[in-house]
N, C-alpha and C positions, 0 to 999 in steps of 0.2 A: 818026230819023237821028242825033240827039244821043246817044242811048243806044248806037248802033253805034259812034260815035267813042269814047265813053267805054270801051267793052269793048275796042276795039283798043288804046287807050292803056294800059289796065290789063295787057293780054297783053304789050305791049312792055316795060313796067316789069318784069314778072315775068321776061321773057326776059333782060333786062340783069342782073337780080340773079342769075339762075342762071349767067350767063356769068362774072360777077365771082366768085361762090362757087367755080365750077369752076377759074378761074384761080388762086385762092388755094390751093385744094387741090393743084393742080399744082405750084405753087411750093413748098409744104410738102414734098410728096413728093420733089421734086427736091433740096431741101436735105437731107432725110433721107438720100437715096441718096448724095448727095455726101459726107456726114459718114461714112457706112458705108464708102464706097469709100476715103476717106482713111485711115480707121481700119484697114481691111483691108490697105492698102498698108504702112502703118507696121508692122503685125503681121508681114506677109510679110518686110519688110526685117529686122525683129528676128530672125525665125526663120532667114533666110538667114545673118545674121551669126553666130548661135549655131551653126549647122550648120558654118560654116567654122571656128569655134574648135574644135568637137568633132572635126572632121576633122584639124586640126593636132595636137590632143592625141592623137588616135588613132594618127597617124603616129609621134609620139614614143614612145608605148607599144609600137607594133610594132617600132620600132628597138631599144628596150630588151629586148623579148622575144627578138628575133633574137640579140642579143648574149648574152642569158642562155642560150638554147638551145645556142649554140656552147660556152659555158663548161660547161654540163651534159654535152654530148657529150664534151668533153675530159676531164672528171672521170670520166665513166662508162668511157672508154677506159683511163684510168689505174687505176681500180678494178678493171676486168676483168683488167688485166695482173697486178695484185697478187693477186687471187683465184686466178688461174691459177698463179701461183708457189707459193701455200700450199695448194693443193688436196690434195696428198698429206699434208701435215701435218694438215689438217683431218680427212681421213678417218681418219688414225691416231688422232688425239685423240678422234674420235667413237667409234671401236672401244674405246679405253681407257675412256671414260666408260660405254659400254654394258656392258663387262665389270664395271666397278666397281658399276654399278647391279644387275647380276645377282648379284654376290657379296653386295652389301648385302641384296638381296631374299632370297637364300638364308639369310644370317645371321639376318635378321629373322624368317623362317619358322621357323628352328631355335629361335630364342629364344621365339617364340610357342608352339611345341610344348612347349618345356621349361616355359614358364610355365603352360600348360594342365596339364601333368603335375604340376607343383608344386601348383597350385590343387586338382587332384583329390586329391593326397596330403594337402594341408591339410584339405580337405573331409572326407576319410576320418578324419584324425586328430581333427578337431573333432567328427565323430560319435562317435568313440571316447571323446573327453574328455567330450562331453555324457553319454554312457552312464556314464562313471566318476563325473561329477558327480552324476548321478542316484543312483548307488550310494553316493557319499559322503553325499548328502542322506539317503538311507535309513539309512546307518550313523550319521550325526549324530542322526537321529531316535531310533535305537536307543540311541546313546551318551547322549543327553539323558534317555531313559528309564532307562538304567543309572545315570547320575549321581543322578537323583532317587531311584532305589531305594537307591543306595549311601548317599546322605545320610540316607534314612530308617533304613538299617541302622546308620550311625554314630550317629545320635541315640539309637536303641535301645541300642546298645553303650555309649554314654556313660552312659546311665541305669543300666546294669548294673554299671559300674565301681565298684570299692570302694576305699577307702583302708585301710591296715593299719599295724600297728606291727611293725617288723622284729625279728629275733632279737637285735638290740643295743638293743631298746626305743626305737628311733628312728622317728618317724612317716615313712613312706616315700611317702606321697601315693597317687595312683592306681596300682593294679596290674592287670595283664591276666592273665585266667584261661584265655585261649585265643588263637589267632592273629588272630581278628577284632578282639578287644580290643587286641591288640598293634599291629595295623595303625593303629587309632585313635590310640594313644599316639604312634606314629611320625609321623602326620600333625600331631598337636598340637604336636610338636617342642620340648617342654620339656626333653627329655633325649636322649642318644644311646642307641639300642636295637640290640643285636646278638642275632639269633635264632640258636639252635644246637640240635644233637641230639648227646648224648653216649652213647658205647657203653662198656660195662664194660671197665675196665682199659686204656682208650685215652686218652692225654692229648691235649687239643685246645687250641690257642691261640685265644683269644677276646679281641680287642682287645689290651690290654696285660698280660693275665693268662692263665694256663693253668688248664684245669679237667680233673679226672679223676673218673670215675664209679667208686665203690668197691662200691656195692651198690643194687640196685633191687628193690623188692617190689611188683609190680603188684596183688596181692590187697589189700594194706593201703594202697596208694598212698603208699608211703614210700620214702625213698632216702637214701644217704650219698654225699657227694662231697668231694673235696679241692680247695682253691683254692690256686694257686701264685702269690704276689705279692710283689715285692720280696725274692726269695730266701727267702721264708717259706712254709710250708705251713699253711693254715688248714683245719681239718676241720669240715665241716658234717654232723653225724651225725644219722641218724634223723629227717630232716625230712619235712614233709608238703607236699602240693600247694598252691600259692598262697601259700606262706609266704615273705616277703621275707628272703633270706639277705644280711646286711649285712657289709661289711668296709671298712677304710680302706686306701688305697694311694696311691703316688706321693709326690713330694717335698712337695706341699702337703697330703698326707693327705686326699684326697677320698673321699667315700663312694660305694662301688659297691654294687649290689644284683643278686642273682640270684633269678629266679622260675622255678620248674618248674611247667608246667601239664599235662604228660602223663608217666605212668610205665608203661613196658611191661617185658617181660622183658629184663633186662640193657640197658635203654635208657631214657633220659629226654629230654624236649624242653622247651625254655624260652627265656629270654632274659636278657641281661646289660644293666643300665641304668647309664650313666655320665654324670657332669655334662658340660654343654657348656662 
């Protein structure tokens, strides 16, 4: 019996505790719900106020847009009127610009064709010039060879040149016995050299003097000639090839020399050497 009372007492205490715990939970849940409801109301009020402000701002913007649209329409009407007034002028100007463009294009095309033609001509000329250059190079190669050969010949000629004593017993220096040796003396440039050919009984003016062939013996290689200088006749009789024929002439009495290096029938060839 006592055990039964104790069990009932324990069950009653458990039930009271459960009721108290449940009441606490209900109070906490109610407090939370109340907090959430208050917070949501404040949020709604804030959103409503913001919406009202946005509506007011939107109305202001709509009013401004309406006014702007009116201004734009008025401007478009004025612009349309102006464009309508200048349409003919615009069409005329467009035609002029198009004509100018066509003329410019035609001119440019003609210039391009002329340029192409000039380029083709220049290319052709360049090809010709290249060919000429190739020919010149070949000629230069040949000229170099000729120069080298000429130098060799001049060196050989120089070795053959001899000095002599003239018919006035004056040392004449180097004398030439043929045209090659005479060319060497000309290039040497120590004196002036005048080459000539004299024919029998024909007087020839050589530099400042005159020469006249009186006799020519090709078999014996001997000759006779007269020198006319300073109004005097100087006879050089029975002379031989390569012999310097000397005489003085001019105000300063300068020494001239005549050398004959070929004797043919009624004709001799040689040169006159004068001081520089």
